[in-house]
Jmol script that loads the backbone (N, CA, C; Angstrom):
load data "model"
ATOM      1  N   UNK A   1      41.392  59.704  56.036  1.00  0.00           N
ATOM      2  CA  UNK A   1      42.576  60.542  55.943  1.00  0.00           C
ATOM      3  C   UNK A   1      43.279  60.542  57.306  1.00  0.00           C
ATOM      4  N   UNK A   2      44.517  60.111  57.320  1.00  0.00           N
ATOM      5  CA  UNK A   2      45.322  60.039  58.527  1.00  0.00           C
ATOM      6  C   UNK A   2      46.074  61.355  58.714  1.00  0.00           C
ATOM      7  N   UNK A   3      45.883  61.989  59.866  1.00  0.00           N
ATOM      8  CA  UNK A   3      46.487  63.285  60.136  1.00  0.00           C
ATOM      9  C   UNK A   3      47.681  63.132  61.067  1.00  0.00           C
ATOM     10  N   UNK A   4      48.725  63.916  60.789  1.00  0.00           N
ATOM     11  CA  UNK A   4      49.926  63.928  61.611  1.00  0.00           C
ATOM     12  C   UNK A   4      50.220  65.357  62.042  1.00  0.00           C
ATOM     13  N   UNK A   5      50.660  65.504  63.275  1.00  0.00           N
ATOM     14  CA  UNK A   5      51.223  66.772  63.732  1.00  0.00           C
ATOM     15  C   UNK A   5      52.721  66.582  63.659  1.00  0.00           C
ATOM     16  N   UNK A   6      53.368  67.326  62.768  1.00  0.00           N
ATOM     17  CA  UNK A   6      54.788  67.087  62.514  1.00  0.00           C
ATOM     18  C   UNK A   6      55.525  68.380  62.235  1.00  0.00           C
ATOM     19  N   UNK A   7      56.839  68.267  62.055  1.00  0.00           N
ATOM     20  CA  UNK A   7      57.684  69.415  61.765  1.00  0.00           C
ATOM     21  C   UNK A   7      57.831  69.586  60.260  1.00  0.00           C
ATOM     22  N   UNK A   8      57.791  70.833  59.807  1.00  0.00           N
ATOM     23  CA  UNK A   8      58.074  71.164  58.412  1.00  0.00           C
ATOM     24  C   UNK A   8      59.278  72.097  58.431  1.00  0.00           C
ATOM     25  N   UNK A   9      60.333  71.730  57.705  1.00  0.00           N
ATOM     26  CA  UNK A   9      61.578  72.495  57.784  1.00  0.00           C
ATOM     27  C   UNK A   9      61.508  73.734  56.921  1.00  0.00           C
ATOM     28  N   UNK A  10      62.038  74.796  57.489  1.00  0.00           N
ATOM     29  CA  UNK A  10      62.192  76.053  56.762  1.00  0.00           C
ATOM     30  C   UNK A  10      63.579  76.577  57.045  1.00  0.00           C
ATOM     31  N   UNK A  11      63.807  77.839  56.776  1.00  0.00           N
ATOM     32  CA  UNK A  11      65.108  78.432  57.048  1.00  0.00           C
ATOM     33  C   UNK A  11      66.090  78.175  55.922  1.00  0.00           C
ATOM     34  N   UNK A  12      67.268  78.727  56.088  1.00  0.00           N
ATOM     35  CA  UNK A  12      68.306  78.626  55.071  1.00  0.00           C
ATOM     36  C   UNK A  12      69.211  77.430  55.346  1.00  0.00           C
ATOM     37  N   UNK A  13      70.137  77.215  54.450  1.00  0.00           N
ATOM     38  CA  UNK A  13      71.102  76.136  54.616  1.00  0.00           C
ATOM     39  C   UNK A  13      71.912  76.369  55.894  1.00  0.00           C
ATOM     40  N   UNK A  14      72.044  75.345  56.713  1.00  0.00           N
ATOM     41  CA  UNK A  14      72.768  75.368  57.989  1.00  0.00           C
ATOM     42  C   UNK A  14      72.099  76.265  59.034  1.00  0.00           C
ATOM     43  N   UNK A  15      70.889  76.751  58.754  1.00  0.00           N
ATOM     44  CA  UNK A  15      70.150  77.575  59.717  1.00  0.00           C
ATOM     45  C   UNK A  15      68.721  77.066  59.786  1.00  0.00           C
ATOM     46  N   UNK A  16      68.504  75.922  60.440  1.00  0.00           N
ATOM     47  CA  UNK A  16      67.176  75.314  60.424  1.00  0.00           C
ATOM     48  C   UNK A  16      66.159  76.100  61.245  1.00  0.00           C
ATOM     49  N   UNK A  17      64.938  76.046  60.776  1.00  0.00           N
ATOM     50  CA  UNK A  17      63.789  76.616  61.478  1.00  0.00           C
ATOM     51  C   UNK A  17      62.606  75.739  61.109  1.00  0.00           C
ATOM     52  N   UNK A  18      61.857  75.302  62.097  1.00  0.00           N
ATOM     53  CA  UNK A  18      60.777  74.358  61.850  1.00  0.00           C
ATOM     54  C   UNK A  18      59.424  74.956  62.199  1.00  0.00           C
ATOM     55  N   UNK A  19      58.430  74.642  61.398  1.00  0.00           N
ATOM     56  CA  UNK A  19      57.046  74.955  61.708  1.00  0.00           C
ATOM     57  C   UNK A  19      56.384  73.666  62.179  1.00  0.00           C
ATOM     58  N   UNK A  20      55.576  73.761  63.205  1.00  0.00           N
ATOM     59  CA  UNK A  20      54.811  72.609  63.669  1.00  0.00           C
ATOM     60  C   UNK A  20      53.461  72.696  62.975  1.00  0.00           C
ATOM     61  N   UNK A  21      53.172  71.703  62.142  1.00  0.00           N
ATOM     62  CA  UNK A  21      51.974  71.753  61.306  1.00  0.00           C
ATOM     63  C   UNK A  21      51.170  70.472  61.467  1.00  0.00           C
ATOM     64  N   UNK A  22      49.887  70.551  61.114  1.00  0.00           N
ATOM     65  CA  UNK A  22      49.059  69.353  61.000  1.00  0.00           C
ATOM     66  C   UNK A  22      48.862  69.143  59.504  1.00  0.00           C
ATOM     67  N   UNK A  23      49.137  67.915  59.057  1.00  0.00           N
ATOM     68  CA  UNK A  23      49.093  67.618  57.629  1.00  0.00           C
ATOM     69  C   UNK A  23      48.620  66.193  57.415  1.00  0.00           C
ATOM     70  N   UNK A  24      48.182  65.922  56.211  1.00  0.00           N
ATOM     71  CA  UNK A  24      47.859  64.561  55.816  1.00  0.00           C
ATOM     72  C   UNK A  24      49.165  63.768  55.810  1.00  0.00           C
ATOM     73  N   UNK A  25      49.134  62.562  56.305  1.00  0.00           N
ATOM     74  CA  UNK A  25      50.365  61.776  56.423  1.00  0.00           C
ATOM     75  C   UNK A  25      50.982  61.452  55.071  1.00  0.00           C
ATOM     76  N   UNK A  26      50.195  61.521  54.001  1.00  0.00           N
ATOM     77  CA  UNK A  26      50.721  61.194  52.671  1.00  0.00           C
ATOM     78  C   UNK A  26      51.390  62.385  51.994  1.00  0.00           C
ATOM     79  N   UNK A  27      51.210  63.590  52.507  1.00  0.00           N
ATOM     80  CA  UNK A  27      51.811  64.765  51.872  1.00  0.00           C
ATOM     81  C   UNK A  27      53.286  64.870  52.252  1.00  0.00           C
ATOM     82  N   UNK A  28      54.100  65.513  51.420  1.00  0.00           N
ATOM     83  CA  UNK A  28      55.536  65.612  51.704  1.00  0.00           C
ATOM     84  C   UNK A  28      55.829  66.450  52.950  1.00  0.00           C
ATOM     85  N   UNK A  29      57.030  66.268  53.491  1.00  0.00           N
ATOM     86  CA  UNK A  29      57.409  66.931  54.742  1.00  0.00           C
ATOM     87  C   UNK A  29      57.228  68.442  54.675  1.00  0.00           C
ATOM     88  N   UNK A  30      57.734  69.066  53.632  1.00  0.00           N
ATOM     89  CA  UNK A  30      57.651  70.520  53.511  1.00  0.00           C
ATOM     90  C   UNK A  30      56.539  70.945  52.563  1.00  0.00           C
ATOM     91  N   UNK A  31      55.665  70.034  52.220  1.00  0.00           N
ATOM     92  CA  UNK A  31      54.616  70.319  51.251  1.00  0.00           C
ATOM     93  C   UNK A  31      53.350  70.848  51.887  1.00  0.00           C
ATOM     94  N   UNK A  32      52.235  70.431  51.312  1.00  0.00           N
ATOM     95  CA  UNK A  32      50.933  70.944  51.718  1.00  0.00           C
ATOM     96  C   UNK A  32      50.604  70.548  53.156  1.00  0.00           C
ATOM     97  N   UNK A  33      50.056  71.495  53.895  1.00  0.00           N
ATOM     98  CA  UNK A  33      49.612  71.216  55.250  1.00  0.00           C
ATOM     99  C   UNK A  33      48.271  71.881  55.474  1.00  0.00           C
ATOM    100  N   UNK A  34      47.591  71.490  56.548  1.00  0.00           N
ATOM    101  CA  UNK A  34      46.252  71.994  56.824  1.00  0.00           C
ATOM    102  C   UNK A  34      46.312  73.262  57.667  1.00  0.00           C
ATOM    103  N   UNK A  35      47.120  73.235  58.740  1.00  0.00           N
ATOM    104  CA  UNK A  35      47.193  74.387  59.634  1.00  0.00           C
ATOM    105  C   UNK A  35      48.548  74.430  60.322  1.00  0.00           C
ATOM    106  N   UNK A  36      49.053  75.635  60.541  1.00  0.00           N
ATOM    107  CA  UNK A  36      50.298  75.826  61.268  1.00  0.00           C
ATOM    108  C   UNK A  36      49.969  75.985  62.753  1.00  0.00           C
ATOM    109  N   UNK A  37      50.596  75.151  63.588  1.00  0.00           N
ATOM    110  CA  UNK A  37      50.276  75.110  65.011  1.00  0.00           C
ATOM    111  C   UNK A  37      51.360  75.690  65.906  1.00  0.00           C
ATOM    112  N   UNK A  38      52.505  76.035  65.352  1.00  0.00           N
ATOM    113  CA  UNK A  38      53.570  76.589  66.173  1.00  0.00           C
ATOM    114  C   UNK A  38      54.891  76.596  65.432  1.00  0.00           C
ATOM    115  N   UNK A  39      55.955  76.940  66.156  1.00  0.00           N
ATOM    116  CA  UNK A  39      57.293  76.988  65.569  1.00  0.00           C
ATOM    117  C   UNK A  39      58.301  76.379  66.531  1.00  0.00           C
ATOM    118  N   UNK A  40      59.443  75.983  65.964  1.00  0.00           N
ATOM    119  CA  UNK A  40      60.556  75.432  66.741  1.00  0.00           C
ATOM    120  C   UNK A  40      61.839  75.963  66.132  1.00  0.00           C
ATOM    121  N   UNK A  41      62.647  76.641  66.950  1.00  0.00           N
ATOM    122  CA  UNK A  41      63.930  77.175  66.501  1.00  0.00           C
ATOM    123  C   UNK A  41      65.042  76.473  67.271  1.00  0.00           C
ATOM    124  N   UNK A  42      65.660  75.442  66.669  1.00  0.00           N
ATOM    125  CA  UNK A  42      66.664  74.656  67.402  1.00  0.00           C
ATOM    126  C   UNK A  42      67.956  75.411  67.682  1.00  0.00           C
ATOM    127  N   UNK A  43      68.170  76.568  67.059  1.00  0.00           N
ATOM    128  CA  UNK A  43      69.407  77.308  67.276  1.00  0.00           C
ATOM    129  C   UNK A  43      69.376  78.114  68.575  1.00  0.00           C
ATOM    130  N   UNK A  44      68.193  78.316  69.151  1.00  0.00           N
ATOM    131  CA  UNK A  44      68.104  79.028  70.420  1.00  0.00           C
ATOM    132  C   UNK A  44      68.472  78.093  71.573  1.00  0.00           C
ATOM    133  N   UNK A  45      68.803  78.676  72.713  1.00  0.00           N
ATOM    134  CA  UNK A  45      69.165  77.890  73.888  1.00  0.00           C
ATOM    135  C   UNK A  45      67.963  77.068  74.345  1.00  0.00           C
ATOM    136  N   UNK A  46      68.232  75.925  74.967  1.00  0.00           N
ATOM    137  CA  UNK A  46      67.148  75.024  75.339  1.00  0.00           C
ATOM    138  C   UNK A  46      66.223  75.616  76.392  1.00  0.00           C
ATOM    139  N   UNK A  47      66.689  76.594  77.163  1.00  0.00           N
ATOM    140  CA  UNK A  47      65.834  77.206  78.172  1.00  0.00           C
ATOM    141  C   UNK A  47      65.182  78.499  77.687  1.00  0.00           C
ATOM    142  N   UNK A  48      65.407  78.867  76.434  1.00  0.00           N
ATOM    143  CA  UNK A  48      64.812  80.075  75.858  1.00  0.00           C
ATOM    144  C   UNK A  48      63.311  79.861  75.651  1.00  0.00           C
ATOM    145  N   UNK A  49      62.471  80.784  76.104  1.00  0.00           N
ATOM    146  CA  UNK A  49      61.017  80.593  75.928  1.00  0.00           C
ATOM    147  C   UNK A  49      60.560  80.670  74.471  1.00  0.00           C
ATOM    148  N   UNK A  50      61.368  81.264  73.599  1.00  0.00           N
ATOM    149  CA  UNK A  50      60.995  81.372  72.179  1.00  0.00           C
ATOM    150  C   UNK A  50      61.469  80.191  71.348  1.00  0.00           C
ATOM    151  N   UNK A  51      62.113  79.201  71.975  1.00  0.00           N
ATOM    152  CA  UNK A  51      62.585  78.034  71.226  1.00  0.00           C
ATOM    153  C   UNK A  51      61.420  77.244  70.643  1.00  0.00           C
ATOM    154  N   UNK A  52      60.401  76.979  71.442  1.00  0.00           N
ATOM    155  CA  UNK A  52      59.205  76.276  70.981  1.00  0.00           C
ATOM    156  C   UNK A  52      57.995  77.132  71.323  1.00  0.00           C
ATOM    157  N   UNK A  53      57.265  77.560  70.296  1.00  0.00           N
ATOM    158  CA  UNK A  53      56.041  78.332  70.478  1.00  0.00           C
ATOM    159  C   UNK A  53      54.884  77.491  69.963  1.00  0.00           C
ATOM    160  N   UNK A  54      53.869  77.298  70.797  1.00  0.00           N
ATOM    161  CA  UNK A  54      52.750  76.432  70.443  1.00  0.00           C
ATOM    162  C   UNK A  54      51.423  77.162  70.588  1.00  0.00           C
ATOM    163  N   UNK A  55      50.473  76.844  69.696  1.00  0.00           N
ATOM    164  CA  UNK A  55      49.087  77.285  69.837  1.00  0.00           C
ATOM    165  C   UNK A  55      48.356  76.147  70.548  1.00  0.00           C
ATOM    166  N   UNK A  56      48.337  76.220  71.879  1.00  0.00           N
ATOM    167  CA  UNK A  56      47.884  75.090  72.679  1.00  0.00           C
ATOM    168  C   UNK A  56      46.424  74.714  72.432  1.00  0.00           C
ATOM    169  N   UNK A  57      45.542  75.711  72.264  1.00  0.00           N
ATOM    170  CA  UNK A  57      44.121  75.394  72.063  1.00  0.00           C
ATOM    171  C   UNK A  57      43.912  74.627  70.770  1.00  0.00           C
ATOM    172  N   UNK A  58      44.581  75.067  69.720  1.00  0.00           N
ATOM    173  CA  UNK A  58      44.427  74.417  68.419  1.00  0.00           C
ATOM    174  C   UNK A  58      45.028  73.010  68.430  1.00  0.00           C
ATOM    175  N   UNK A  59      46.142  72.836  69.120  1.00  0.00           N
ATOM    176  CA  UNK A  59      46.762  71.509  69.208  1.00  0.00           C
ATOM    177  C   UNK A  59      45.837  70.546  69.937  1.00  0.00           C
ATOM    178  N   UNK A  60      45.234  71.005  71.024  1.00  0.00           N
ATOM    179  CA  UNK A  60      44.313  70.141  71.762  1.00  0.00           C
ATOM    180  C   UNK A  60      43.116  69.749  70.904  1.00  0.00           C
ATOM    181  N   UNK A  61      42.618  70.684  70.093  1.00  0.00           N
ATOM    182  CA  UNK A  61      41.493  70.359  69.209  1.00  0.00           C
ATOM    183  C   UNK A  61      41.887  69.302  68.181  1.00  0.00           C
ATOM    184  N   UNK A  62      43.084  69.434  67.599  1.00  0.00           N
ATOM    185  CA  UNK A  62      43.512  68.455  66.594  1.00  0.00           C
ATOM    186  C   UNK A  62      43.762  67.099  67.226  1.00  0.00           C
ATOM    187  N   UNK A  63      44.280  67.079  68.450  1.00  0.00           N
ATOM    188  CA  UNK A  63      44.478  65.798  69.135  1.00  0.00           C
ATOM    189  C   UNK A  63      43.140  65.111  69.396  1.00  0.00           C
ATOM    190  N   UNK A  64      42.104  65.904  69.741  1.00  0.00           N
ATOM    191  CA  UNK A  64      40.777  65.333  69.952  1.00  0.00           C
ATOM    192  C   UNK A  64      40.191  64.788  68.656  1.00  0.00           C
ATOM    193  N   UNK A  65      40.557  65.393  67.528  1.00  0.00           N
ATOM    194  CA  UNK A  65      40.065  64.927  66.231  1.00  0.00           C
ATOM    195  C   UNK A  65      40.812  63.681  65.751  1.00  0.00           C
ATOM    196  N   UNK A  66      41.885  63.316  66.443  1.00  0.00           N
ATOM    197  CA  UNK A  66      42.593  62.084  66.096  1.00  0.00           C
ATOM    198  C   UNK A  66      43.929  62.270  65.418  1.00  0.00           C
ATOM    199  N   UNK A  67      44.447  63.486  65.356  1.00  0.00           N
ATOM    200  CA  UNK A  67      45.761  63.704  64.753  1.00  0.00           C
ATOM    201  C   UNK A  67      46.839  63.094  65.648  1.00  0.00           C
ATOM    202  N   UNK A  68      47.782  62.388  65.044  1.00  0.00           N
ATOM    203  CA  UNK A  68      48.846  61.720  65.779  1.00  0.00           C
ATOM    204  C   UNK A  68      50.145  62.521  65.660  1.00  0.00           C
ATOM    205  N   UNK A  69      50.758  62.921  66.793  1.00  0.00           N
ATOM    206  CA  UNK A  69      52.032  63.632  66.706  1.00  0.00           C
ATOM    207  C   UNK A  69      53.182  62.674  66.415  1.00  0.00           C
ATOM    208  N   UNK A  70      54.178  63.171  65.714  1.00  0.00           N
ATOM    209  CA  UNK A  70      55.396  62.390  65.514  1.00  0.00           C
ATOM    210  C   UNK A  70      56.146  62.341  66.841  1.00  0.00           C
ATOM    211  N   UNK A  71      57.178  61.531  66.923  1.00  0.00           N
ATOM    212  CA  UNK A  71      57.896  61.350  68.174  1.00  0.00           C
ATOM    213  C   UNK A  71      58.519  62.664  68.643  1.00  0.00           C
ATOM    214  N   UNK A  72      59.124  63.409  67.747  1.00  0.00           N
ATOM    215  CA  UNK A  72      59.775  64.668  68.117  1.00  0.00           C
ATOM    216  C   UNK A  72      58.743  65.692  68.601  1.00  0.00           C
ATOM    217  N   UNK A  73      57.632  65.786  67.918  1.00  0.00           N
ATOM    218  CA  UNK A  73      56.585  66.722  68.335  1.00  0.00           C
ATOM    219  C   UNK A  73      55.961  66.255  69.649  1.00  0.00           C
ATOM    220  N   UNK A  74      55.833  64.948  69.826  1.00  0.00           N
ATOM    221  CA  UNK A  74      55.284  64.425  71.080  1.00  0.00           C
ATOM    222  C   UNK A  74      56.169  64.813  72.265  1.00  0.00           C
ATOM    223  N   UNK A  75      57.478  64.854  72.058  1.00  0.00           N
ATOM    224  CA  UNK A  75      58.392  65.294  73.118  1.00  0.00           C
ATOM    225  C   UNK A  75      58.120  66.754  73.481  1.00  0.00           C
ATOM    226  N   UNK A  76      57.901  67.581  72.466  1.00  0.00           N
ATOM    227  CA  UNK A  76      57.627  68.999  72.716  1.00  0.00           C
ATOM    228  C   UNK A  76      56.294  69.180  73.430  1.00  0.00           C
ATOM    229  N   UNK A  77      55.290  68.423  73.022  1.00  0.00           N
ATOM    230  CA  UNK A  77      53.980  68.521  73.655  1.00  0.00           C
ATOM    231  C   UNK A  77      54.029  68.021  75.093  1.00  0.00           C
ATOM    232  N   UNK A  78      54.832  66.997  75.345  1.00  0.00           N
ATOM    233  CA  UNK A  78      54.994  66.479  76.702  1.00  0.00           C
ATOM    234  C   UNK A  78      55.663  67.521  77.589  1.00  0.00           C
ATOM    235  N   UNK A  79      56.674  68.203  77.055  1.00  0.00           N
ATOM    236  CA  UNK A  79      57.360  69.247  77.823  1.00  0.00           C
ATOM    237  C   UNK A  79      56.429  70.414  78.126  1.00  0.00           C
ATOM    238  N   UNK A  80      55.479  70.675  77.206  1.00  0.00           N
ATOM    239  CA  UNK A  80      54.522  71.773  77.406  1.00  0.00           C
ATOM    240  C   UNK A  80      53.343  71.338  78.273  1.00  0.00           C
ATOM    241  N   UNK A  81      53.212  70.044  78.559  1.00  0.00           N
ATOM    242  CA  UNK A  81      52.138  69.549  79.394  1.00  0.00           C
ATOM    243  C   UNK A  81      50.834  69.303  78.645  1.00  0.00           C
ATOM    244  N   UNK A  82      50.895  69.182  77.316  1.00  0.00           N
ATOM    245  CA  UNK A  82      49.682  68.973  76.516  1.00  0.00           C
ATOM    246  C   UNK A  82      49.320  67.503  76.369  1.00  0.00           C
ATOM    247  N   UNK A  83      50.284  66.620  76.523  1.00  0.00           N
ATOM    248  CA  UNK A  83      50.018  65.189  76.421  1.00  0.00           C
ATOM    249  C   UNK A  83      51.058  64.432  77.221  1.00  0.00           C
ATOM    250  N   UNK A  84      50.784  63.176  77.497  1.00  0.00           N
ATOM    251  CA  UNK A  84      51.715  62.322  78.232  1.00  0.00           C
ATOM    252  C   UNK A  84      52.403  61.397  77.250  1.00  0.00           C
ATOM    253  N   UNK A  85      53.716  61.376  77.290  1.00  0.00           N
ATOM    254  CA  UNK A  85      54.500  60.507  76.412  1.00  0.00           C
ATOM    255  C   UNK A  85      55.353  59.611  77.289  1.00  0.00           C
ATOM    256  N   UNK A  86      55.241  58.310  77.091  1.00  0.00           N
ATOM    257  CA  UNK A  86      56.060  57.371  77.842  1.00  0.00           C
ATOM    258  C   UNK A  86      57.465  57.364  77.262  1.00  0.00           C
ATOM    259  N   UNK A  87      58.493  57.459  78.108  1.00  0.00           N
ATOM    260  CA  UNK A  87      59.858  57.428  77.583  1.00  0.00           C
ATOM    261  C   UNK A  87      60.185  56.056  77.011  1.00  0.00           C
ATOM    262  N   UNK A  88      60.957  56.070  75.968  1.00  0.00           N
ATOM    263  CA  UNK A  88      61.374  54.805  75.358  1.00  0.00           C
ATOM    264  C   UNK A  88      62.611  54.290  76.072  1.00  0.00           C
ATOM    265  N   UNK A  89      62.758  52.973  76.108  1.00  0.00           N
ATOM    266  CA  UNK A  89      63.895  52.378  76.785  1.00  0.00           C
ATOM    267  C   UNK A  89      64.342  51.158  75.999  1.00  0.00           C
ATOM    268  N   UNK A  90      65.560  51.186  75.524  1.00  0.00           N
ATOM    269  CA  UNK A  90      66.126  50.059  74.806  1.00  0.00           C
ATOM    270  C   UNK A  90      67.504  49.766  75.395  1.00  0.00           C
ATOM    271  N   UNK A  91      67.577  48.957  76.453  1.00  0.00           N
ATOM    272  CA  UNK A  91      68.870  48.697  77.078  1.00  0.00           C
ATOM    273  C   UNK A  91      69.822  47.910  76.176  1.00  0.00           C
ATOM    274  N   UNK A  92      69.310  47.237  75.158  1.00  0.00           N
ATOM    275  CA  UNK A  92      70.168  46.468  74.266  1.00  0.00           C
ATOM    276  C   UNK A  92      70.940  47.364  73.302  1.00  0.00           C
ATOM    277  N   UNK A  93      70.503  48.623  73.108  1.00  0.00           N
ATOM    278  CA  UNK A  93      71.127  49.499  72.128  1.00  0.00           C
ATOM    279  C   UNK A  93      72.562  49.854  72.513  1.00  0.00           C
ATOM    280  N   UNK A  94      72.845  49.983  73.794  1.00  0.00           N
ATOM    281  CA  UNK A  94      74.169  50.391  74.238  1.00  0.00           C
ATOM    282  C   UNK A  94      75.182  49.249  74.220  1.00  0.00           C
ATOM    283  N   UNK A  95      74.722  48.023  74.098  1.00  0.00           N
ATOM    284  CA  UNK A  95      75.634  46.888  74.108  1.00  0.00           C
ATOM    285  C   UNK A  95      76.366  46.770  72.776  1.00  0.00           C
ATOM    286  N   UNK A  96      77.602  46.260  72.804  1.00  0.00           N
ATOM    287  CA  UNK A  96      78.318  46.039  71.551  1.00  0.00           C
ATOM    288  C   UNK A  96      77.613  44.979  70.709  1.00  0.00           C
ATOM    289  N   UNK A  97      77.776  45.096  69.409  1.00  0.00           N
ATOM    290  CA  UNK A  97      77.155  44.130  68.508  1.00  0.00           C
ATOM    291  C   UNK A  97      77.934  42.813  68.542  1.00  0.00           C
ATOM    292  N   UNK A  98      77.473  41.818  67.804  1.00  0.00           N
ATOM    293  CA  UNK A  98      78.006  40.461  67.878  1.00  0.00           C
ATOM    294  C   UNK A  98      79.489  40.399  67.505  1.00  0.00           C
ATOM    295  N   UNK A  99      79.865  41.062  66.403  1.00  0.00           N
ATOM    296  CA  UNK A  99      81.265  41.000  65.969  1.00  0.00           C
ATOM    297  C   UNK A  99      82.193  41.689  66.970  1.00  0.00           C
ATOM    298  N   UNK A 100      81.741  42.805  67.542  1.00  0.00           N
ATOM    299  CA  UNK A 100      82.565  43.508  68.525  1.00  0.00           C
ATOM    300  C   UNK A 100      82.738  42.653  69.778  1.00  0.00           C
ATOM    301  N   UNK A 101      81.708  41.923  70.161  1.00  0.00           N
ATOM    302  CA  UNK A 101      81.823  41.033  71.314  1.00  0.00           C
ATOM    303  C   UNK A 101      82.821  39.914  71.019  1.00  0.00           C
ATOM    304  N   UNK A 102      82.780  39.389  69.798  1.00  0.00           N
ATOM    305  CA  UNK A 102      83.721  38.324  69.421  1.00  0.00           C
ATOM    306  C   UNK A 102      85.144  38.845  69.432  1.00  0.00           C
ATOM    307  N   UNK A 103      85.370  40.058  68.905  1.00  0.00           N
ATOM    308  CA  UNK A 103      86.704  40.651  68.887  1.00  0.00           C
ATOM    309  C   UNK A 103      87.212  40.883  70.310  1.00  0.00           C
ATOM    310  N   UNK A 104      86.338  41.369  71.182  1.00  0.00           N
ATOM    311  CA  UNK A 104      86.743  41.618  72.565  1.00  0.00           C
ATOM    312  C   UNK A 104      87.088  40.315  73.276  1.00  0.00           C
ATOM    313  N   UNK A 105      86.327  39.272  72.990  1.00  0.00           N
ATOM    314  CA  UNK A 105      86.592  37.977  73.611  1.00  0.00           C
ATOM    315  C   UNK A 105      87.906  37.395  73.103  1.00  0.00           C
ATOM    316  N   UNK A 106      88.191  37.576  71.793  1.00  0.00           N
ATOM    317  CA  UNK A 106      89.414  37.038  71.228  1.00  0.00           C
ATOM    318  C   UNK A 106      90.630  37.848  71.649  1.00  0.00           C
ATOM    319  N   UNK A 107      90.502  39.162  71.790  1.00  0.00           N
ATOM    320  CA  UNK A 107      91.641  40.018  72.104  1.00  0.00           C
ATOM    321  C   UNK A 107      92.060  39.871  73.568  1.00  0.00           C
ATOM    322  N   UNK A 108      91.155  40.071  74.485  1.00  0.00           N
ATOM    323  CA  UNK A 108      91.550  40.052  75.897  1.00  0.00           C
ATOM    324  C   UNK A 108      90.896  38.923  76.664  1.00  0.00           C
ATOM    325  N   UNK A 109      89.665  38.748  76.443  1.00  0.00           N
ATOM    326  CA  UNK A 109      88.945  37.734  77.164  1.00  0.00           C
ATOM    327  C   UNK A 109      88.697  38.090  78.629  1.00  0.00           C
ATOM    328  N   UNK A 110      89.268  39.209  79.095  1.00  0.00           N
ATOM    329  CA  UNK A 110      89.113  39.593  80.494  1.00  0.00           C
ATOM    330  C   UNK A 110      87.769  40.249  80.761  1.00  0.00           C
ATOM    331  N   UNK A 111      87.310  41.074  79.854  1.00  0.00           N
ATOM    332  CA  UNK A 111      86.046  41.805  80.054  1.00  0.00           C
ATOM    333  C   UNK A 111      84.902  41.001  79.452  1.00  0.00           C
ATOM    334  N   UNK A 112      83.950  40.667  80.271  1.00  0.00           N
ATOM    335  CA  UNK A 112      82.752  39.986  79.792  1.00  0.00           C
ATOM    336  C   UNK A 112      81.679  41.016  79.471  1.00  0.00           C
ATOM    337  N   UNK A 113      80.994  40.900  78.341  1.00  0.00           N
ATOM    338  CA  UNK A 113      79.924  41.848  78.033  1.00  0.00           C
ATOM    339  C   UNK A 113      78.773  41.744  79.019  1.00  0.00           C
ATOM    340  N   UNK A 114      78.041  42.826  79.150  1.00  0.00           N
ATOM    341  CA  UNK A 114      76.933  42.894  80.116  1.00  0.00           C
ATOM    342  C   UNK A 114      75.779  41.992  79.696  1.00  0.00           C
ATOM    343  N   UNK A 115      75.692  41.637  78.419  1.00  0.00           N
ATOM    344  CA  UNK A 115      74.581  40.802  77.947  1.00  0.00           C
ATOM    345  C   UNK A 115      74.650  39.408  78.554  1.00  0.00           C
ATOM    346  N   UNK A 116      75.834  38.909  78.797  1.00  0.00           N
ATOM    347  CA  UNK A 116      75.981  37.577  79.327  1.00  0.00           C
ATOM    348  C   UNK A 116      75.819  37.529  80.847  1.00  0.00           C
ATOM    349  N   UNK A 117      75.987  38.672  81.488  1.00  0.00           N
ATOM    350  CA  UNK A 117      75.914  38.713  82.955  1.00  0.00           C
ATOM    351  C   UNK A 117      74.502  38.544  83.447  1.00  0.00           C
TER     352      UNK A 117
END
end "model"
wireframe off; spacefill off
backbone 0.3
color backbone group
């Protein structure tokens, strides 16, 4: 059984509220879970201490048992100092795609894309 530490959405329409739960990876997002490990309220200010509330001891126990956090939860755990997450880097994402490069070359030809430099 593969365990995930992930977000389960609650709250009303246009008013999101998330529970941080440990669940079987095959169960639905808002469905059955094993244990609730904290909460996340994205509507609060980013520096508000109540934005992310975590049960740190329980999270550490689940991580030792092999539960894998999702990327979003891993960011929260990294900010809380519970785990180390390497930042992702994709320098190719910011570059224009092939057709946009062709259009730019045909229109002006003055600006060379950074990919060729």
